N, C-alpha and C positions, 0 to 999 in steps of 0.2 A: 486725953480720953477720946476714943473714937467710936462712933456708932454707925449703923447702916440703916438708912431709911430710904423709902422710895422717893426719887426726885420729884415725882408727881405730887407727893404729899405737901412739899414745901413750895411747889410751883405757884399756887394761888397767892401765897404771901409775897412772892417775888413780883407777881404781876400787880399787886395792890400797893406795894411800898416802893417809892422811888429811892434808889440807892445813890447817895452822894459819894462819888468815887473819891473826891478830894478829902472826904472825912474818913476814908478807910485807911487804917494804919497797917503796915506790914506786920505780920505776926511772926515772932521769932520762934523757931522750932528747936525743941530740945534735942531731937535726933533727926537732923535734916537729910541723912544719908539715904533714907527710904523715899525721898521726894526728888523730883526732877529739878525743882527750883528751891533755893535756900530759904524762901519765905513765901507765905500766901500773898497773892496780889489780886487786885480787882481785874477780873476777866469778863469776857462777853460770851454768853451762851445764845447762839442763834437757833431758834426753833424752826421746825419745818413749816409752821403756820405763818412765818414771817416775823413773829415777835422776837425781841432781843432783850435778854436779861443781863444785868450786871451782878456778878457774884464774886465772893472772895475765894479764889481757886488755887489749887496746886495739882500735881499729878504724882500718884504713888507708883514708883517703878517696880515695886515688889508685887503688888496686887494688880498692877496695870489698870487701875481705875482712876478716873477723874474724881477728885475729892473737893469738897467745899466746906468752908467754916461759917458757922452761924452761932452767935452768942457764945463764942469760945469753944464750941464743940466741933469736931471734924466728922463729916459724913461722907460715905461713898455715894457717888452718883450712879445709882443702879438701874433706874428706869429711864434709859436714854434712847428709846425707840423714836421719840419725837424730837430729838436733838439733831440739828443739821451740822453745825460747826461750832467748836469751842475755840475762842481766840484768847490766848494768854501771853502777855508780853509780846514777843515777836514771832510766836509760833501758833500754828493752827492745828486742831485735832478733829478727827471724825471718829464715830463709833466703828469699830472693826474687831472681829473676833470676840474675845471675852471682855474687852474693854475699849480703849481708845488708842489710836496711832496718830503720830504727827504727820501731816500731809504737806507736801511742797506744792509749787505751782502746778495746776492741772494741765495736761496735754494728752497726746496720743498715748504716751507712757507716763503715768503719774507715779512719782516716787513717794513712798511712805516709810517712816521710821517707827519701828517698834522698840520703845525704850524699856529695858528689862533690868531689874535688880536681882542678882543672884546672891544667896546667902553663902558666905564662906566663914569658916572658923579656924583658928590656929589649932594645931594638935594639942590634945589634952595632956598636961604634965603627967609623967609616970615616975616610977621609982628609979633610983640610981641615976638621976639626971637625964633619963631618956624621955621619949614622948610616946604617946599612944594614939594612933589614928582612930578616931571615932566618927561614925557617920553623922551627917548634919541632923538627921531626924532624931538621933539619940541625944546629941549634944545640946540642941535647942528645943527639946520637947516641952519646956515650960513657957515657950513663947506662943501666944495665941495668934492665929492667922485668920484673916477675913474680917469678921465683924468687930473684932476687938483690936486693941492696941497691938501692933505687930511686933515692935521691938521693945524689949525691956529698957527702962530708963537707966542710963549710965552703965550699961553692960559693955565692958571693953572687949569681950570675947567675940562679939558678933560683928562681922565685916560684910558689907554689902558691895558687891562688885557690879559696876555699871557696864551694860552692853547695849549695843544698838544693832538690831536686825533690819535688813532692807527688804522692802516689798515693792513689786511693780504691779500697778493696777491698770488694766486695759478695759475696753468696753465689755468684755465677757469673762474676764478671769482676774484672779489675784494670786500672784506667785512670789515666793521669797527667794533671795539670793544673798550670798556672802562674799563671792569672789568672781573673777572674770569667767571662769569655767561655767559656773552656774548661770551667769547672766547671758552668755552667748547661747546657752541651751534654751533659754526663754525666747531669745530673738535670733534664731539661726540665720535668717536672711541678712542680718546686719553684722554677722560675726567678724568678717574681715575688716570692716570699717571700725568696729568697736575695738578690736585688738590693736589696730594702727593708732587710734586716738589714745588709747591707754598707754601705748609705748611712747608716743610723741609728747604726751603731756604728763608722763610719769604719775599716772593716777594710782593712788593708794586707797584700797578699800577699807582701811581702818580709819579713814578720814571722811566723815559724812559730807563735808563741803566738796571734796573731790568727787564723790558719788553723785552729788547734785549736778556738778559740772558735766559729768559723763552722761547722765540721763537727759539733761538739757540739750546736749549735742545729739543724742538719739532722736529727740523730738524734731530736729531740723532735717532729718533724713527722709 
């Protein structure tokens, strides 16, 4: 079961109740494909006023929202204007766009990952052993999106494809890229050095760790 409530509504209870992280048990998910992590884990929510909260967290890659579990119910973190940084396992997230993005070490060029889950479905069976291509909006029209449970329990026809989009944050702008061509367009003054580094280090843009290595290099220039 999933509900959507303002993060501010439960904020007071988080401030008044001390959460013992050792007593928090990892919550097993029936449909983990829609989440970045296979289970909910105790994470830290750093507020802009300096307070730090310990909450049972996960990240929904389909809705791109940080979600938290309280008394067995899953809620969207919707009111995140006062949230500075969310730390969950070895990853850090900041509010960006319509939800959250993972942020790497800050520098002149700060790299962010936008984790996305796209819905895919196999072709619908048709007569005579053939298949019928049906649009996703038609095929999954009984799956509620947003405030309600996104994926039907034990539905084998729904497949969530994971993707990572890259963003570069500077002091005055935030731009996205997926490949070498798009990156050098963002940083034209460094294009020759970037291209040489990519060639010498065999950088692959489908590997986030390779992209981190590349942007770390750009921050040394």
